C-alpha angles and dihedrals in degrees: 000000000000095000096039101040115010102037096055089053095044092048090059089069130071108276097235093043093051090048089058093043091048090054090055091046093050092047091050093046093053091055089068118098115271092002093128092050092048092050091048091053092049102041112017123090123187122193136139090238090065098053118107134183107208129158086003089297126118111230117194088213136355099244116102138177108247125233116272097048097080100019096164100039091247099140105027093124092048096045090050086072093057094079100262120148092210142358129220116206126199152351083225126178129201094254126037113257134182096224125219127336119280138285090055106139123068136176122220101194094175088061099032086238144124131215117204136177097174094147101216094300105184144136095247135267095275092057092050090047091052092053093047091050090062100038119127100210122087093207115138111265128203121199115217110199134192144159130269116261094242095049111103115235089244088065097037094108091065091056093050091048092051091051091046092052093045094052101033096100096045108042132066098214139007132229121200108213113203095140107076111118092207102074111072112249095000095119089057085075087068089070112111103252100043092042093049090050094046096049095042091053092046090051090052089054091044095052091047087067121091090248117020117221125224108269119208135181124220113212137193122251090226096074119121122235089259091053091048088053088054089051090052092050093047093047090054095043094049094040095236117188093219153331129241110218114221146016123182123301133234089208117111100181120138099008121154092212111103116263092235090056091050091050091050091051093048128183126009145105117290120219135173136052097348089061095054101094097041093048090051091049091053092048092050092048093048093048090053093052105033126079114252090249090070106073130205132224110200120212133159131089099002100156100144139030088255090057089053093051089049090057092048093047090050089060108276115142093197134011136211135209132211116136092028088056089054096048100036103029130222092309087077091071092056092044092053093049091048090050091051091052091048090053094056 
């Protein structure tokens, strides 16, 4: 029903506007009696074959909602009834910021893709933390953290530390995001020396807490083999719990969308089906070079249950959806979990 009836209607409206309207609709729908139970019956799948223990956490299934969809932790309780095994909020920054100028979110239907240059628009880490403190759901929550746009890279550590402290009590794991292409200069923090310093200092802060949280790094798909080798070395040196592979790409090769349309859209990170192969390549490379103790969350171009299995077979321990959730609807989560069960 989603693909045949709802999606054609939704895709007639500006992507960012419909995202906001959908939030209001979901929130309203879940205020109706028995709505949570109905959604659970439609979308949620429970089976021993789906359960995973990763980062010392017990996931009911390996399918998560990627960061960017619920940046401000506004619908965590509602999304917990769509069958996800975990939800990652953010990217949040210490101070609220509006993000880049609109329009900044674009659909590429011919490619089953999205281009975004949102720019870490969010209401700030404290607001997200407040919402998570009073949530009703017990679903596993990841906190994806970044720096404010106007914070120089030399002072980026302070921003990440502020986010870490704000969210520490209310999330189950942390993700350091230095790989978004939409904050000027941010990807420079992926270079070996600044990244080693940033992660080492965050781990010091983490292990000063009474109970350290799993710390993960989210990387770009555009890294070279040499840069991936640096990531492997840094992950080992700083004792990361895991890596999320991958963020959006700045590559536009092989797209069906007309060049003139791409030029009109301009800069931004590309997600969706065109990212599928590269994300899988990165996952496979990391799994071959990382110790088993460092786990991998695979994300990028998962549009079908088969795509999800491909990521898991390449070495991902968990997977996340974003663009596939937009194009295929919440039924994709159930379909993936059913496929995993069938494969056991």
